C-alpha positions as CSV (number, residue, x, y, z in Angstrom):
1,M,48.1,-21.2,-80.3
2,P,51.8,-20.0,-80.6
3,A,54.1,-22.4,-82.2
4,P,56.7,-24.1,-79.9
5,L,59.5,-21.8,-79.1
6,L,62.6,-21.7,-76.9
7,A,62.4,-18.9,-74.4
8,I,65.7,-16.9,-73.7
9,E,66.6,-14.1,-71.4
10,T,67.9,-10.9,-73.0
11,S,69.1,-7.4,-71.9
12,A,66.7,-4.8,-70.4
13,I,69.1,-1.9,-70.9
14,L,68.7,0.3,-73.9
15,P,72.1,1.5,-75.2
16,E,72.6,5.2,-75.9
17,A,74.4,4.4,-79.2
18,S,75.2,1.5,-81.5
19,D,77.0,1.2,-84.8
20,V,74.1,-0.7,-86.3
21,V,70.6,-1.2,-85.1
22,V,68.8,-4.3,-86.5
23,I,65.0,-4.2,-86.3
24,G,63.3,-7.6,-86.1
25,G,64.2,-10.7,-84.2
26,G,63.3,-13.3,-86.7
27,I,65.8,-15.6,-88.5
28,V,67.0,-12.8,-90.8
29,G,67.4,-10.2,-88.2
30,V,69.3,-12.4,-85.7
31,S,71.6,-13.7,-88.5
32,T,72.3,-10.2,-89.6
33,A,73.2,-9.1,-86.0
34,Y,75.2,-12.3,-85.4
35,Y,77.4,-11.9,-88.4
36,L,78.0,-8.2,-87.6
37,A,78.8,-9.0,-83.9
38,R,81.3,-11.6,-85.0
39,R,83.2,-8.9,-86.9
40,G,83.4,-6.7,-83.9
41,V,80.6,-4.3,-84.9
42,S,78.7,-2.7,-82.1
43,V,75.1,-3.9,-82.8
44,T,71.8,-3.7,-81.1
45,L,68.9,-6.1,-82.1
46,L,65.4,-4.9,-81.3
47,E,62.4,-7.3,-81.1
48,K,59.0,-5.9,-80.3
49,G,58.0,-9.3,-78.8
50,R,59.9,-12.6,-78.3
51,I,62.9,-13.6,-80.5
52,G,61.6,-15.8,-83.3
53,A,58.0,-15.8,-82.2
54,E,56.4,-15.0,-85.6
55,Q,57.1,-16.8,-88.9
56,S,60.6,-17.9,-87.9
57,S,59.0,-20.4,-85.5
58,R,55.9,-21.2,-87.6
59,N,57.5,-22.7,-90.7
60,W,58.4,-26.2,-91.9
61,G,62.1,-25.7,-91.1
62,W,63.2,-26.7,-94.6
63,C,66.6,-25.4,-95.7
64,R,66.7,-26.2,-99.3
65,Q,68.2,-25.7,-102.7
66,Q,65.8,-27.9,-104.6
67,N,63.4,-26.0,-106.8
68,R,64.8,-22.6,-105.8
69,D,64.3,-19.6,-108.0
70,A,67.6,-19.2,-110.0
71,R,68.1,-15.8,-108.3
72,E,67.8,-17.3,-104.8
73,L,69.8,-20.4,-105.5
74,P,73.3,-18.9,-104.7
75,L,72.0,-17.6,-101.4
76,A,70.4,-21.0,-100.6
77,T,73.6,-22.8,-101.2
78,R,75.7,-20.5,-99.1
79,S,73.0,-20.5,-96.4
80,L,73.4,-24.3,-96.1
81,D,77.1,-23.9,-95.5
82,L,76.5,-21.4,-92.7
83,W,73.8,-23.6,-91.2
84,D,76.4,-26.3,-91.0
85,K,78.6,-24.2,-88.7
86,L,76.2,-22.5,-86.4
87,S,75.7,-25.1,-83.7
88,E,79.5,-25.6,-83.2
89,D,80.2,-21.9,-83.4
90,I,77.6,-20.9,-80.9
91,G,77.9,-23.9,-78.7
92,E,74.1,-24.5,-78.8
93,D,72.1,-26.8,-81.0
94,V,70.1,-25.0,-83.7
95,G,68.6,-28.4,-84.8
96,F,70.1,-28.4,-88.3
97,R,70.8,-31.6,-90.2
98,R,71.3,-32.4,-93.8
99,C,68.8,-35.2,-94.0
100,G,67.9,-34.7,-97.7
101,L,64.5,-33.6,-99.0
102,L,62.3,-36.0,-100.8
103,Y,59.6,-35.1,-103.4
104,L,57.2,-37.7,-104.8
105,S,54.6,-37.3,-107.5
106,Q,51.9,-38.9,-109.7
107,N,52.0,-36.0,-112.1
108,E,54.2,-36.4,-115.2
109,V,54.2,-32.6,-115.8
110,E,55.4,-32.0,-112.3
111,I,58.1,-34.6,-112.6
112,A,59.2,-33.0,-115.9
113,G,59.5,-29.7,-114.2
114,W,61.7,-31.2,-111.6
115,A,63.9,-32.8,-114.3
116,K,64.3,-29.4,-115.9
117,W,65.4,-27.9,-112.6
118,R,67.8,-30.8,-112.2
119,D,69.4,-30.0,-115.6
120,F,69.7,-26.3,-114.6
121,S,71.1,-27.2,-111.1
122,R,73.9,-29.2,-112.7
123,S,75.2,-26.1,-114.4
124,V,75.7,-24.4,-111.0
125,G,77.1,-27.3,-109.2
126,V,74.1,-28.4,-107.2
127,E,73.4,-32.1,-106.8
128,T,69.8,-33.5,-107.1
129,H,68.6,-36.8,-108.2
130,M,65.6,-37.7,-110.2
131,L,63.9,-41.0,-109.0
132,S,62.4,-43.6,-111.2
133,A,59.0,-45.2,-110.3
134,E,60.8,-48.0,-108.5
135,E,63.2,-45.7,-106.7
136,A,60.3,-43.4,-105.7
137,R,58.3,-46.4,-104.4
138,T,61.3,-47.5,-102.3
139,R,62.1,-44.1,-100.9
140,G,58.4,-43.5,-100.2
141,A,57.8,-46.9,-98.6
142,A,56.1,-45.1,-95.6
143,T,53.2,-44.2,-97.9
144,G,52.6,-47.8,-99.0
145,R,51.9,-46.4,-102.5
146,D,53.4,-46.6,-106.0
147,W,54.6,-43.3,-107.5
148,K,55.4,-42.3,-111.1
149,G,58.6,-40.7,-110.0
150,G,60.3,-38.1,-107.7
151,V,63.3,-36.2,-106.8
152,F,65.8,-36.4,-103.9
153,S,68.1,-33.5,-102.9
154,P,70.7,-35.2,-100.7
155,H,72.5,-32.1,-99.4
156,D,69.4,-30.2,-98.4
157,G,68.0,-30.4,-94.9
158,V,66.0,-29.0,-92.0
159,A,66.6,-26.9,-88.9
160,D,64.4,-26.6,-85.8
161,P,62.2,-23.5,-86.0
162,S,61.6,-23.7,-82.2
163,R,65.3,-23.2,-81.5
164,A,67.1,-21.6,-84.4
165,A,66.4,-17.9,-83.9
166,P,66.6,-17.9,-80.1
167,V,69.9,-19.9,-80.2
168,I,71.4,-17.5,-82.8
169,A,70.3,-14.6,-80.4
170,L,72.3,-16.3,-77.7
171,G,75.3,-16.3,-80.1
172,I,74.9,-12.5,-80.6
173,M,75.0,-11.9,-76.9
174,R,78.0,-14.2,-76.5
175,Q,79.8,-11.9,-79.0
176,G,79.1,-9.0,-76.6
177,A,76.3,-7.4,-78.6
178,T,72.9,-6.3,-77.3
179,V,69.5,-8.1,-77.8
180,L,66.3,-6.5,-76.5
181,Q,63.0,-8.2,-76.4
182,N,59.7,-6.5,-75.9
183,C,61.1,-3.3,-77.3
184,A,59.4,-2.0,-80.4
185,A,61.1,0.4,-82.8
186,R,58.7,3.1,-83.6
187,G,60.6,5.0,-86.3
188,L,63.9,6.7,-87.3
189,E,65.5,10.1,-86.8
190,T,67.6,11.6,-89.5
191,A,70.2,14.3,-89.8
192,G,71.7,15.7,-92.9
193,G,69.6,13.5,-95.0
194,R,70.7,10.2,-93.5
195,V,69.8,8.0,-90.6
196,S,70.9,9.3,-87.2
197,G,68.8,7.3,-84.7
198,V,66.1,4.8,-83.9
199,V,63.2,5.9,-81.8
200,T,62.0,2.9,-79.6
201,E,59.2,2.7,-77.0
202,R,62.0,2.9,-74.3
203,G,64.0,5.8,-75.8
204,T,66.3,6.7,-78.7
205,I,69.4,4.9,-79.8
206,R,71.9,7.0,-81.8
207,T,73.2,5.2,-84.9
208,Q,74.0,5.8,-88.5
209,T,72.9,2.4,-89.9
210,V,69.6,0.6,-89.4
211,V,68.5,-2.8,-90.9
212,M,64.9,-3.4,-91.3
213,A,64.3,-7.1,-90.9
214,G,60.7,-6.9,-89.5
215,G,59.1,-9.5,-91.8
216,A,55.4,-8.8,-92.4
217,W,55.7,-5.5,-90.6
218,A,58.4,-4.1,-93.0
219,S,56.2,-2.3,-95.5
220,S,54.1,-0.4,-92.9
221,F,57.3,0.7,-91.2
222,C,58.8,1.8,-94.5
223,R,55.7,3.8,-95.2
224,Q,56.4,6.0,-92.1
225,L,59.7,6.9,-93.8
226,G,58.1,7.7,-97.2
227,I,59.5,4.5,-98.7
228,R,57.1,2.5,-100.9
229,F,57.8,-1.2,-100.4
230,P,55.1,-3.4,-102.1
231,Q,54.5,-6.4,-99.7
232,S,51.6,-8.7,-99.1
233,A,51.1,-11.6,-96.7
234,V,48.9,-14.7,-96.7
235,R,47.8,-16.7,-93.6
236,S,49.0,-20.3,-93.5
237,S,48.1,-23.0,-91.0
238,I,50.2,-25.9,-89.9
239,L,49.8,-28.7,-87.3
240,S,51.9,-31.2,-85.4
241,V,51.2,-34.8,-84.4
242,S,52.3,-36.7,-81.4
243,P,56.0,-38.0,-81.1
244,G,56.8,-41.6,-81.4
245,I,55.9,-42.2,-85.1
246,A,58.6,-44.3,-86.7
247,G,59.4,-44.9,-90.4
248,L,58.5,-41.5,-91.9
249,P,61.0,-39.7,-94.0
250,D,62.6,-36.6,-92.2
251,A,61.2,-34.3,-94.9
252,L,58.8,-35.3,-97.6
253,H,56.6,-33.3,-100.1
254,T,53.7,-34.5,-102.2
255,A,50.9,-32.7,-103.8
256,D,48.5,-33.9,-101.0
257,I,50.7,-33.3,-97.9
258,S,54.1,-32.4,-96.7
259,V,55.6,-33.9,-93.6
260,T,58.7,-32.9,-91.5
261,R,60.2,-34.5,-88.4
262,R,60.5,-31.5,-86.1
263,G,63.1,-31.1,-83.5
264,S,64.6,-33.6,-81.0
265,R,61.3,-34.8,-79.6
266,G,60.5,-36.8,-82.7
267,G,57.1,-35.2,-83.5
268,H,56.1,-34.4,-87.0
269,T,54.5,-31.2,-88.6
270,L,52.1,-31.5,-91.3
271,A,51.0,-29.0,-94.0
272,I,49.4,-28.7,-97.4
273,S,51.9,-26.8,-99.6
274,G,50.6,-23.5,-100.9
275,R,47.3,-23.6,-99.1
276,A,46.6,-20.3,-97.4
277,S,44.0,-17.6,-96.7
278,V,44.1,-14.1,-98.1
279,D,42.9,-11.7,-95.4
280,P,41.8,-8.3,-96.7
281,S,43.7,-5.2,-95.4
282,P,44.4,-1.6,-96.4
283,Q,47.9,-2.6,-97.5
284,K,46.5,-5.4,-99.9
285,L,44.3,-2.8,-101.5
286,L,47.2,-0.4,-101.9
287,F,49.4,-3.0,-103.6
288,S,46.6,-4.9,-105.4
289,R,47.9,-4.1,-108.9
290,E,51.4,-5.6,-108.1
291,F,50.1,-8.7,-106.5
292,V,47.2,-9.7,-108.9
293,P,49.5,-11.8,-111.1
294,M,50.9,-13.8,-108.2
295,F,47.5,-14.4,-106.6
296,A,46.1,-15.3,-110.0
297,R,48.7,-18.0,-110.5
298,R,47.9,-19.4,-107.1
299,W,44.1,-19.0,-107.1
300,R,43.4,-22.8,-106.8
301,S,45.3,-22.9,-103.4
302,L,44.2,-19.6,-101.9
303,R,40.8,-18.8,-100.3
304,P,39.4,-15.6,-99.0
305,G,40.2,-15.0,-95.4
306,G,38.8,-13.0,-92.5
307,A,39.7,-9.9,-90.5
308,A,42.8,-11.3,-88.8
309,A,45.3,-9.1,-90.8
310,W,43.1,-6.0,-90.5
311,R,42.9,-6.3,-86.8
312,S,46.5,-7.1,-86.2
313,G,47.6,-3.8,-87.8
314,F,50.7,-5.0,-89.6
315,E,49.3,-4.2,-93.0
316,T,48.0,-0.7,-92.0
317,T,48.5,2.2,-94.4
318,A,48.1,4.7,-91.6
319,R,50.8,6.9,-90.1
320,W,51.7,6.7,-86.4
321,R,53.3,9.0,-84.0
322,L,56.7,8.3,-82.4
323,D,55.6,9.5,-79.0
324,A,52.6,7.3,-78.6
325,E,51.8,3.6,-78.8
326,T,52.1,2.0,-82.2
327,P,50.6,-1.0,-83.8
328,M,53.8,-3.0,-82.9
329,E,53.1,-2.5,-79.3
330,R,49.4,-3.3,-79.5
331,C,50.3,-6.6,-81.2
332,R,53.6,-7.9,-79.9
333,T,53.3,-11.2,-81.8
334,L,51.3,-12.0,-85.0
335,D,49.5,-15.1,-83.7
336,P,46.4,-15.6,-85.9
337,R,43.9,-18.4,-85.4
338,P,44.6,-21.4,-87.6
339,D,42.1,-22.4,-90.2
340,A,40.3,-25.2,-88.4
341,R,38.8,-26.7,-91.5
342,L,42.3,-26.7,-93.2
343,V,43.8,-28.3,-90.1
344,R,41.3,-31.1,-90.2
345,E,41.8,-31.6,-93.9
346,T,45.6,-31.7,-93.5
347,H,45.4,-34.3,-90.8
348,R,42.9,-36.4,-92.8
349,R,45.2,-36.3,-95.9
350,A,48.2,-37.3,-93.8
351,Q,46.4,-40.3,-92.3
352,A,45.2,-41.4,-95.7
353,L,48.7,-41.2,-97.1
354,F,50.7,-42.6,-94.2
355,P,49.4,-45.7,-92.4
356,A,51.6,-45.0,-89.5
357,L,49.6,-41.7,-88.8
358,R,46.2,-43.2,-88.9
359,D,46.0,-43.5,-85.0
360,T,47.6,-40.2,-84.3
361,R,46.0,-37.1,-82.7
362,I,46.6,-33.5,-83.5
363,E,49.0,-32.3,-80.8
364,A,48.9,-28.6,-81.7
365,S,48.1,-26.2,-84.6
366,W,49.1,-22.7,-85.3
367,A,49.1,-20.1,-88.1
368,G,51.4,-17.5,-89.3
369,F,51.5,-14.7,-91.9
370,I,53.9,-15.3,-94.8
371,D,54.9,-12.0,-96.4
372,S,55.9,-11.7,-100.0
373,T,57.1,-9.4,-102.7
374,P,55.4,-9.3,-106.1
375,D,58.2,-11.4,-107.8
376,G,58.6,-13.8,-104.8
377,V,62.3,-12.8,-104.3
378,P,63.4,-11.0,-101.2
379,A,64.4,-7.3,-101.1
380,I,67.9,-7.0,-99.6
381,G,69.8,-3.7,-99.9
382,G,70.2,-0.1,-99.2
383,I,67.5,2.4,-99.9
384,E,69.0,5.2,-102.0
385,A,66.5,7.8,-100.8
386,L,67.6,7.3,-97.1
387,P,71.3,6.6,-96.7
388,G,72.0,4.3,-93.7
389,F,68.7,2.4,-94.1
390,I,68.9,-1.2,-95.3
391,L,66.0,-3.4,-96.1
392,A,65.9,-7.1,-95.6
393,A,62.3,-8.3,-96.0
394,G,59.8,-9.9,-98.3
395,F,61.3,-13.4,-98.2
396,S,58.1,-15.0,-99.6
397,G,58.1,-18.1,-97.4
398,H,61.8,-18.9,-98.0
399,G,63.3,-16.8,-95.2
400,F,63.9,-19.5,-92.7
401,G,66.1,-21.6,-95.0
402,I,68.0,-18.7,-96.6
403,G,68.0,-16.5,-93.4
404,T,71.7,-17.3,-92.5
405,G,72.9,-16.3,-95.9
406,A,70.7,-13.3,-96.0
407,G,72.0,-12.1,-92.7
408,H,75.6,-12.7,-93.8
409,L,74.9,-10.7,-97.0
410,V,73.4,-7.8,-95.1
411,A,76.5,-7.7,-92.8
412,D,78.7,-7.7,-95.9
413,L,76.8,-4.7,-97.2
414,V,77.0,-2.9,-93.9
415,T,80.7,-3.5,-93.4
416,G,81.8,-3.2,-97.1
417,D,83.2,-6.7,-97.1
418,R,83.0,-8.8,-100.3
419,P,79.4,-10.0,-100.6
420,I,78.8,-13.7,-99.9
421,V,76.8,-13.6,-103.1
422,D,76.0,-11.1,-105.8
423,P,73.5,-8.7,-104.1
424,R,72.1,-7.2,-107.4
425,P,69.2,-9.7,-107.8
426,Y,67.8,-8.7,-104.4
427,D,68.2,-4.9,-104.9
428,P,64.9,-3.3,-103.6
429,A,65.1,-0.8,-106.4
430,R,63.9,-3.5,-108.8
431,L,60.5,-3.4,-107.3
432,A,59.9,0.2,-108.5
433,A,59.7,-0.8,-112.1
434,A,59.4,-4.5,-112.4
435,A,57.1,-6.4,-114.8
436,W,55.1,-8.2,-112.2
437,G,53.9,-10.9,-114.6
438,K,57.4,-12.2,-115.2
439,V,59.1,-14.8,-113.0
440,S,62.2,-16.8,-113.2
441,D,62.0,-20.1,-115.2
442,F,63.0,-21.7,-112.0
C-alpha cells in the first residue's frame, strides 16, 4: 500500500516558459524549487504523480549527522539548520524536531566504530556522545535490556515524511512559482548545444536550465540524453504500528530493529536497517561492474528480489519517444509490494525488544526503491556535455535528511550564489573514473 501522504492541490496550467524547470517532486526537487522561488527565480516543478509519493514519504524520517560519510557531513549539518526554519518560513508544519538519535549496541567493534566517528566529528564541530553501559541501559530503558554501550547525537532529529515534501511544495506556490502534479517530463529539447526546453506529456516549456531530481528514475532519463549515470536501487520494506504506545524513544537504532515515532498521531514505524531486496533489471545488468563492490559489502543484509523493478520500468535501458506514452506515465508512482516475510520478522523483532509493543498490531506496511550511486554519495552538479542540465540524484538512502541542503546547494549552483557547502565532493564527473571499491573512512 502507499505510505501515508498529505494530499495537496497544485496548478493544472502548463507555463509556456520558465527560468528553471525542476523534474521530480520528492524532497530534493521541492527543496530546489523552494529555494529558487525564494530568490525570485521563475521556476516550474514537474511531478509525474503526486508530490512526495515515492521514497520521500517511504523513509524513516531521520535527519542526522551521526555516522555520516565525511563528504556528506557538511551538507547534513547545513540541512538541519534549514529544517529548523522551514515550518516558520512556510507557515505549515513539516513535522521536524531535534529529538536526538539514539544508537545502542552489544557489539564492541560497532561501538568502537562509533567512537572513531565521534573523534572525527569533534574536528568539524559536530556534537555526539558515547554512552557507557549504564548510560545506554538508562536511555534504552524501553527495551528492558542491558547494553554494552551506545551513542547519542543530541542535535539530530526527525521530520514527518507524510508532510514534508507536500508542505514545501505549498511553500513554492506561496512564492508565486508553479507546481504541477500528474505531469511527466518526457525529455529535453536543445538548441546551440544547450538545454532549450522540457517536453512534457502536456506540451513543451521553454527554459535554459533543467534540474533532474527524479530519484530512482534519474538514470533512465539521463540515458535518453546520452548521459551515463550509474545508479541502482534496492527495494526496502517498512511497517507502522498503532498509535498510543508510550515510553519509546523518538528515534532508536539497534542491530535488530530501528524505531521512529512518526508524525503527530503518535504511531511508530519499524524497520531493520540495511535489509532490502535486489530486484533484477536491465539497468542493474548495465551497471553491474560498478555496483558489485557495494553489494558485496552488504551481502548479509540483501536478498534476491522479484520482477517489481523490471515491471515498473524505472530501471529500463530502452529509449522512448517524446511524442508517445513513456514509462513515467505508465507508472506514476513506484509502489512495490512490501516483503511480507520481512514485515513479519520486523514486527516480531520489535515485539521481542520492546515490551510495550508486544500487544500491537501492524497498522500498515509499504515498500520503496532506494536508489544509490556506486560510492554511496549523491551526484549533484552540472553535466559538462549538456550545458543547462543539472543532476541531483543518487542520494543512497540519505536524501530525506539532507534534501533541504541539497536543494539549497542546487539553487546556489543555478543562480551563481556562494554555495552553501563545497560542491566538489558531489560532482557527477567523479562517477566516470572512480575506484568503486574505495569508500570514505566515515
